[in-house]
N, C-alpha and C positions, 0 to 999 in steps of 0.2 A: 922925771919930768912928767907933770900932770897935762893930759889932753883936755881941751875944751871942747863941748859939744858945738861951740859955736863955729867951728872950721869943718864941722864932719856932714855928711850926708845921713840924714835919717833912713831907716829902714821901715817900710809901712806895709801893711796889709789893708787893702782898698775893699770896701764893702759898699753895698748900695746906698747907704745914707751918710757914709762918714768912713774914718780910716782909723786903725789902731797903730799905734807906735810900738815897733819892736824891738828897734836899736836907736837911742837917742841922737839926735842931730837937729839941725836947726833949717835944713832944706832939703828937697829930694830933686835930682835931675830931670829936666822934661825928655820925655822918651823921644821925641823928635829932634830938638836941636840940642839938648844938652845943658841948657842954659839952667842954672840953679833956680827953685821956685822955694820962696821963703813958706815954711808950713802954714804961717797965719794966712798966707796969701793963696794957697792951695785950693782951687775951686773945682778943677776938671781931671778926671781920672777913668781908665777903664778897670772895671771889676773883672772882666773875663781875662785881660791882658796882664794886669797888675801892674798898670803904668801911670805915669802922670803927665799932664800936659800943661804948658803955660800959657794956652788960650783955646777958645771954643773953637777957633778955626783949625789949629792944629789937631785938636781932637778929632773933628769932623773928616779932615783930610786922612788922617791915621785910620779911622774907621771905615772910608772909601777906599782905602788902600793908595792913596796918593802921595802918602809920605812914609 
């Protein structure tokens, strides 16, 4: 049975100006909430932590140690 990348999380390497797909998928989980973030909507991430966030608020909270 073939698996579709439509139902799998992608593995990314986050850089300062973008990200590189290491393993195909259609989403990444938010590091704080676990909520799936579609790759086409991914805007916030941490290069140092190599994590994705679903909003600027969650990204800031994580940076400040509040999440």
